[in-house]
Each structure stands twice: as C-alpha cells, then as structure tokens.
C-alpha positions in Angstrom: 14.4 3.7 -54.0 13.5 0.1 -53.5 16.0 -2.4 -52.0 16.9 -5.4 -53.9 15.5 -8.5 -52.1 18.4 -10.8 -52.8 21.3 -9.3 -54.7 23.6 -12.0 -56.0 26.4 -10.0 -57.6 29.4 -9.7 -55.2 32.4 -7.6 -56.1 35.5 -7.2 -53.9 34.7 -3.7 -52.8 37.0 -1.6 -50.6 38.1 -1.7 -46.9 37.2 2.0 -46.4 35.0 3.6 -45.5 33.8 1.3 -42.8 30.1 0.5 -42.6 27.5 0.2 -45.4 28.1 3.0 -48.0 25.7 3.8 -50.8 27.6 5.5 -53.7 24.7 6.0 -56.1 25.3 2.7 -57.9 25.7 0.1 -55.2 26.6 -0.5 -51.6 30.1 -1.1 -50.2 30.2 -3.1 -46.9 33.3 -3.0 -44.7 33.7 -4.4 -41.2 36.8 -4.4 -39.0 37.6 -7.5 -37.1 41.2 -8.5 -36.3 40.5 -12.0 -35.0 37.5 -13.2 -37.0 37.9 -16.2 -39.3 34.8 -15.6 -41.4 32.3 -12.8 -41.8 28.8 -13.3 -43.4 26.6 -10.5 -44.6 23.0 -11.4 -43.9 20.3 -9.7 -46.0 16.6 -9.5 -44.9 13.2 -8.8 -46.4 11.5 -5.5 -45.9 9.9 -6.5 -42.6 13.3 -7.6 -41.2 11.8 -10.9 -40.1 13.0 -13.2 -42.8 16.7 -13.7 -43.7 16.9 -14.0 -47.5 20.5 -14.4 -48.3 23.9 -14.9 -46.6 27.0 -13.6 -48.4 30.5 -14.5 -47.2 32.6 -11.3 -47.4 35.3 -12.4 -49.8 38.0 -9.9 -49.1 40.2 -9.3 -46.0 42.4 -6.2 -46.2 44.2 -4.6 -43.2 42.0 -6.5 -40.8 38.8 -5.3 -42.6 36.4 -7.7 -44.2 34.7 -6.1 -47.3 32.5 -6.6 -50.4 30.6 -4.5 -52.8 27.0 -5.3 -53.9 26.3 -3.5 -57.2 22.6 -4.3 -57.1 22.0 -3.2 -53.5 20.0 0.0 -52.7 19.1 2.2 -49.8 16.6 0.7 -47.3 18.2 -2.7 -47.6 18.1 -4.4 -44.2 21.2 -6.3 -43.1 23.3 -7.7 -40.2 26.5 -9.6 -39.7 27.4 -13.1 -38.5 31.1 -13.3 -37.4 32.9 -16.6 -37.0 36.0 -17.2 -35.0 37.2 -18.7 -31.7 34.8 -18.8 -28.8 37.4 -18.7 -26.0 36.3 -16.2 -23.3 39.4 -17.0 -21.2 41.5 -15.4 -23.9 39.1 -12.6 -24.7 37.4 -14.1 -27.7 33.6 -14.4 -27.9 32.7 -15.1 -31.5 29.4 -16.9 -32.2 28.2 -17.1 -35.8 24.7 -18.1 -34.6 24.2 -14.5 -33.4 23.2 -11.7 -35.8 25.2 -8.6 -35.0 24.7 -4.8 -35.4 27.2 -3.0 -37.6 29.1 -0.6 -35.4 28.9 2.0 -38.3 25.2 1.5 -39.0 23.4 4.8 -39.7 19.8 3.7 -39.2 18.2 0.8 -37.3 15.0 -1.1 -38.1 13.0 -2.6 -35.3 13.6 -2.9 -31.6 15.5 -5.3 -29.4 13.3 -8.0 -28.0 14.9 -9.6 -25.0 15.5 -13.4 -25.1 18.1 -15.8 -23.9 19.0 -16.3 -27.6 20.7 -12.8 -27.5 23.5 -14.2 -25.3 26.5 -16.0 -26.8 26.5 -18.5 -24.0 23.7 -20.7 -22.5 22.0 -18.7 -19.9 21.6 -20.8 -16.7 24.4 -23.2 -17.7 26.7 -24.3 -14.8 29.6 -23.2 -17.0 28.1 -19.7 -17.3 29.7 -17.7 -20.1 32.2 -20.4 -20.8 29.3 -22.4 -22.4 28.2 -21.8 -26.0 24.7 -21.1 -27.3 23.8 -22.3 -30.8 20.4 -20.7 -31.2 19.7 -18.0 -33.8 18.8 -14.6 -32.4 17.8 -12.9 -35.7 14.2 -12.4 -34.8 15.1 -10.6 -31.5 17.7 -8.1 -32.7 17.2 -4.8 -34.7 18.3 -4.9 -38.3 20.7 -2.4 -39.9 19.4 -0.2 -42.7 21.4 1.2 -45.6 20.6 4.9 -45.9 20.4 7.5 -48.6 22.1 10.4 -46.9 21.0 13.2 -49.2 19.2 16.1 -47.5 18.4 19.6 -48.6 20.0 21.9 -46.1 19.3 25.1 -48.1 20.9 28.1 -46.4 21.5 26.4 -43.1 24.2 28.2 -41.1 25.7 27.3 -37.7 24.9 30.0 -35.1 28.5 29.8 -33.8 27.5 31.5 -30.6 30.7 32.6 -28.7 31.3 30.7 -25.5 30.9 33.8 -23.3 27.4 34.4 -24.7 26.3 30.7 -24.6 23.4 29.7 -22.4 22.8 25.9 -22.5 19.5 24.1 -21.7 20.0 20.4 -21.0 17.0 18.5 -22.1 15.6 15.1 -22.9 13.9 15.0 -26.3 11.1 12.7 -25.2 10.6 14.3 -21.8 10.6 17.9 -23.1 7.9 17.3 -25.7 5.8 14.3 -24.7 3.2 16.2 -22.7 3.5 19.6 -24.3 -0.1 20.5 -25.2 0.8 22.6 -28.2 3.0 20.0 -29.9 1.3 17.8 -32.5 0.4 14.5 -30.7 2.0 12.6 -33.6 5.3 14.4 -33.0 5.4 14.3 -29.2 8.5 12.6 -27.9 10.4 13.0 -31.1 12.9 15.3 -32.9 9.9 16.6 -34.9 8.3 17.7 -31.6 11.4 19.5 -30.5 11.5 21.7 -33.6 7.8 22.4 -33.5 6.9 26.2 -33.3 5.7 25.8 -29.8 9.0 24.3 -28.5 11.1 26.8 -30.4 9.1 29.7 -29.0 9.5 28.2 -25.6 13.3 27.9 -26.0 13.5 31.5 -27.3 11.4 32.8 -24.4 13.9 31.1 -22.0 16.7 32.9 -23.7 18.8 29.8 -24.3 21.3 29.8 -27.1 21.9 26.0 -27.2 20.2 22.8 -26.3 22.2 19.9 -24.9 20.3 16.8 -25.8 20.6 13.8 -23.4 21.8 10.7 -25.3 20.1 10.3 -28.7 22.3 7.5 -30.1 20.4 4.2 -30.5 20.3 2.6 -27.1 18.8 -0.5 -25.5 16.6 -0.9 -22.4 18.2 -3.1 -19.8 16.5 -6.5 -19.4 16.3 -6.2 -15.6 14.4 -2.9 -16.0 11.9 -4.3 -18.5 11.3 -7.3 -16.3 10.2 -4.8 -13.6 8.0 -2.9 -16.0 10.5 -0.1 -16.4 12.7 1.3 -19.1 16.1 3.0 -19.5 14.7 6.5 -19.8 17.9 8.4 -19.9 19.6 6.5 -22.8 23.1 6.1 -21.4 23.2 2.6 -22.9 24.4 3.2 -26.5 24.7 0.4 -29.0 25.1 2.3 -32.3 27.1 5.5 -32.4 26.1 6.7 -35.8 22.4 6.0 -35.6 19.7 8.1 -33.9 17.5 6.1 -31.6 14.5 5.0 -33.7 12.1 5.9 -30.8 13.0 9.6 -31.3 12.1 9.6 -35.0 8.6 10.4 -36.1 9.3 8.4 -39.3 11.9 5.8 -40.2 14.1 8.5 -41.8 17.1 10.1 -40.2 16.0 13.2 -42.1 13.9 13.9 -39.0 17.1 14.6 -37.0 18.5 16.8 -39.7 15.3 18.8 -40.0 15.4 19.4 -36.3 18.9 20.8 -36.5 18.0 23.0 -39.4 15.0 24.5 -37.7 16.9 25.1 -34.4 19.7 26.7 -36.4 17.1 28.9 -38.1 16.1 30.1 -34.7 19.7 30.8 -33.7 19.9 27.8 -31.3 22.9 25.4 -31.3 22.6 21.6 -30.9 25.0 19.9 -28.5 24.8 16.1 -28.1 25.5 14.2 -24.9 27.6 11.2 -26.1 28.5 8.0 -24.4 31.7 6.6 -25.9 33.0 5.2 -22.6 31.0 2.0 -22.7 28.4 0.1 -24.7 25.1 -1.4 -23.8 26.5 -5.0 -23.9 27.3 -5.0 -20.2 29.8 -7.3 -18.5 31.0 -10.8 -19.3 27.4 -12.0 -18.6 25.8 -9.5 -21.0 24.3 -10.1 -24.4 26.2 -10.4 -27.7 24.7 -7.6 -29.8 27.6 -6.0 -31.8 31.1 -5.2 -30.6 31.4 -8.3 -28.4 30.6 -10.7 -31.2 32.6 -8.8 -33.9 35.9 -8.5 -32.0 35.6 -8.5 -28.2 39.4 -8.5 -27.6 39.8 -5.3 -29.7 36.8 -3.2 -28.8 36.9 -3.6 -25.0 39.4 -3.1 -22.3 40.0 -6.6 -20.8 41.3 -7.4 -17.4 44.4 -9.5 -16.7 42.1 -12.4 -16.7 40.8 -11.7 -20.2 37.5 -13.4 -19.6 36.6 -10.2 -17.7 36.4 -6.5 -18.5 38.0 -3.5 -16.9 35.2 -1.3 -15.7 35.9 2.4 -15.2 32.3 3.2 -15.9 30.1 1.3 -13.5 28.3 -0.4 -16.4 30.3 -3.6 -16.7 32.6 -2.7 -19.6 34.8 0.0 -21.0 35.5 0.7 -24.7 39.2 0.4 -25.5 40.3 3.7 -27.0 43.9 2.4 -26.7 43.1 0.5 -29.9 43.5 2.6 -33.1 40.3 1.1 -34.7 38.2 1.9 -31.6 39.6 5.4 -31.5 38.8 5.6 -35.2 35.2 4.6 -34.5 34.8 7.4 -32.0 36.5 10.0 -34.2 34.5 9.1 -37.3 31.3 9.1 -35.3 32.1 12.6 -34.0 32.9 13.9 -37.5 29.7 12.3 -38.9 27.5 14.1 -36.4 29.3 17.4 -37.2 29.6 17.1 -41.0 26.6 15.1 -42.0 24.2 15.9 -39.2 25.6 19.4 -38.5 25.5 19.4 -34.7 27.5 22.2 -32.9 29.1 20.4 -30.0 29.4 17.5 -27.6 29.2 16.8 -23.9 31.3 13.6 -23.2 29.9 11.3 -20.6 32.6 10.1 -18.1 35.2 11.7 -20.3 38.1 10.7 -18.0 37.6 7.2 -19.3 38.2 8.3 -22.9 41.6 9.8 -22.0 42.9 6.7 -20.1 46.0 5.0 -21.6 47.0 1.7 -20.1 44.4 2.4 -17.5 45.7 5.8 -16.4 44.3 9.3 -17.2 46.7 11.3 -19.5 46.4 14.8 -20.8 48.5 13.6 -23.7 46.3 10.7 -24.5 45.6 9.6 -28.1 42.0 10.7 -27.7 42.9 14.3 -26.8 45.6 14.4 -29.5 43.1 13.2 -32.1 40.5 15.8 -31.1 43.1 18.6 -30.9 44.5 18.1 -34.4 41.2 17.5 -36.2 40.1 20.4 -38.3 36.5 19.3 -38.2 36.4 19.3 -34.4 38.2 22.6 -34.1 35.0 24.5 -34.7 32.7 22.8 -32.2 32.0 23.1 -28.5 33.7 20.4 -26.4 32.4 19.7 -22.8 33.8 17.1 -20.5 32.2 15.3 -17.6 35.6 15.3 -15.9 35.4 12.1 -13.8 34.8 8.3 -13.9 34.8 5.4 -11.5 38.4 4.3 -12.0 41.6 5.2 -10.1 42.1 8.9 -9.9 39.0 9.4 -11.9 38.1 12.9 -10.6 40.0 15.2 -13.0 38.2 18.5 -12.7 40.4 21.3 -14.1 42.9 18.9 -15.6 41.5 18.8 -19.2 43.5 20.4 -22.0 42.9 23.9 -23.4 39.9 24.1 -25.7 37.7 22.0 -23.4 35.0 23.1 -21.0 34.2 21.0 -18.0 31.2 20.3 -15.9 32.2 22.1 -12.7 31.2 19.8 -9.8 32.6 22.2 -7.3 30.3 25.0 -8.5 27.4 22.6 -8.2 28.3 21.5 -4.7 29.1 25.0 -3.4 25.9 26.5 -4.6 23.9 23.6 -3.1 25.6 24.1 0.3 25.2 27.8 0.2 21.4 27.6 -0.5 21.1 25.0 2.2 22.4 27.5 4.7 26.0 26.2 5.3 28.2 28.9 6.8 31.5 30.4 5.6 30.9 29.9 1.9 30.7 33.5 0.6 34.3 33.6 -0.7 34.1 30.2 -2.3 30.7 31.0 -3.9 32.2 34.2 -5.3 35.0 32.2 -6.9 32.6 29.7 -8.4 30.3 32.3 -9.8 33.2 34.2 -11.3 34.5 31.2 -13.3 36.6 29.2 -10.8 40.0 30.7 -11.8 41.6 28.6 -9.1 40.6 25.5 -11.1 40.6 26.7 -14.7 43.0 29.7 -14.7 46.0 28.1 -16.4 47.2 27.6 -20.0 45.0 30.4 -21.3 41.7 28.8 -20.3 38.9 31.2 -19.9 36.0 31.5 -17.4 33.7 29.7 -19.9 35.7 26.5 -19.2 33.5 26.2 -16.1 30.1 24.8 -16.9 
C-alpha cells in the first residue's frame, strides 16, 4: 500500500488505542499528554527528509490528543510536535520546535543523527537546561512509520517448554550472527540471520530450549560513545518499546522479527526478550528531547523534590514513573503487544526492582506486580527478574512474588569463588546448584525460580 503524501481530511478519531492504528480504511492517531497545550501531527515524504503537512490534533479526551485520517495508509511517516510550558523547575520541558517519537510507534524509519538541535535547551548556554532552543531537529531524528500488522503465522505454536526442562541461551542478535560463516552475508547481524538454518542447527546442537535476546527494542547510541568512535553495542538505551531496532531488520518490515519467532518455534525454541522499562535513552536533565521528555516529562519520569532533576535508580540519569497509570499502561501494553502480536514466550526485566518501586520504595504489592499477576495474557509467559537496581534497598534477591524467576546473583558469586579455589564453599555450592531453597523456598516457589 502506498502512503498518502498529504492527507487533508481530519476526523475526530478515538482516544484509544494509543499510537497510530491502521484499521483497513484509515489511521487513528492518539497521544497521551496531561500537560500539553497543543499537539501537532507532522507528516513526511517517503524519504523522511521533508515535512509535508502539520495537522493540529483537534480532540482532547481523558488527557489523550487524537484524530483520524481517513486517507492515510501504512508506511506513512510521521512525528509529533507538542506545545506547552517550558518550565524545567516545575518538571515541564515542552518544546514544539522538536519533532518527537511516538511512544507507541511500531516501526522507525532512519537513524538518530546527533546534533545540538536534538536538545530542548541551548547546549553551552550559561543557563544550561533552563535556556530554550528554537531550532528544528526534524532532519536529525528517526521518523515513525504506520505499519500493516498482517502476517501469516500458519500453524505456529508456542513450544511452552516447562520451566524444569528449560535451558536458556542468552545471546546478542548481531553478535551471534555477524561473523558466522554459514549465515548469508546479507542477513548477518539481523533477525533473519538468527533464524537461518545454520544458526538453528547450532542452537539445537547446544541443546537449548530458549534464546534470551539482549535488548532488541529500538535504542540509541550515546553521543559520548560516538564521539569516541564507539557505539552502544548492548542496546540498554531504549527509546521505543513497541518497535524492533531497525539495525536488526534485514528489510524495513517488522515481519522480519515475526519470521524469526515462527522459525524458532518450528524448531521447538522459545524466544525471551530482555526488556528495559526502567529508564529511557533520554538521559538526565541535560539529555536530548526525543520522545517522553517532550511529550509529558512530568508524567513519564520520576522527578526529584526539585522537579528540574530526575530520580535515578538506574544509573542512567532517569527512571520511568510506573507510579503513573499511563506509564504503567505503556509498559503493560508493550508487553501484551510482544506476546500477542509478535508471539514471544517470555521476558527478562532489566533492573526489575525499579519497576516495583512505589513512592521510591520496593513493594511486592506494587501496581506493576499486580498488573502482571492479574493479566491473562501474561499468565502464560516466562517472567525473569534482574532483582536489583541502584536505589535504596535495591538488592531484592528472593523477594519477588510467586510466578517469577530471578537471576540468582548468589549462585553466580558462589560458583565463581569455588572455581577460583576459595575454601569452605562446598555446602553453599550444593545449595546453589540444588535451587537455593534458602532463598526461593517459600510461597510455593520451585527450584526453577533460581536462574
């Protein structure tokens, strides 16, 4: 289908679902922002270089700005400009000069090109982030793409390997395939390379039943790394929680990810995603304005008592605010999307303690845990926690609710010390190898809770 270059018909649309949704006849656009005063939908040509039209979203319902474009089609490229107060001291960082990535975008076009125009303030100003930058950043930021989600899954079935039979291989999609001599050179470093016959044979020879993919959500390379000729190889710098990183797709279509899942399922191998919902790639108060910060900084992030600054339980400069129902909704809808639409089999949650903090403190009865526990979609998938973060009382090994497995840091440390030759560790090693019942043996948790 061809996108319409400049659709002019604008209907009210609906406030749900959030994001850009193709319904077979047109596209509904919906964006949450509690404090915005104006939202503009910006439409681009096929290259993503030329902005062709700006449409003011005409409706505002339940803190959601929305419109329906009956002539829009899949592959249309877009972004948002959001107006409101620029008042960092009170937590607001709106700047309509900055094109922003839709938090619900399913596919990104182009790559981030670092420039001072990506910042909401004037870099180098004596007033620092209290200053205001009026330059347009549209040529430097990726564009959002409307997708056609249809895919032929055929007879795809989840392997549903029992926990006690699960053997997980943690791998990096690019690293595992980039130099494999039997992978098609055009597919190396991509999802297509991972589902190649050579890689599937390799995984089966290892005897693994699941692959745990290091972060595959769209992420950005830190500016300070690029300035040194480096890159953020590991991907723990997410900026879009519904979109695969374009660098891992052999083509522009997200069907590449679905094909990988289908082929791995055919081989009896489950797909688990390492997900980073604890922070975004926008950094601290001196970071760029790419998405959440410019859409509704005061809602999306945990702010300090001085609301100019961020609470940082993650060591990255910011922490997403799952105390806010719309942010929790974003996380839950992202998880359900990857299970229902992309058919993954589980998740490993980076710095999971952060997700379960309420008013700054870790809580087994947090809204995040409750939302996961009652959700029928999440009931059938594997849930793995990295049970720590950098905040107060962040090390919570063994304190996650039933139904969760946890990375067992004590197993790792004990095995390392034993092989190093430290004395007096036989009893401790036996406990760790047998499932660490001293840590996980309550509330009906089984040995598989120890990863």
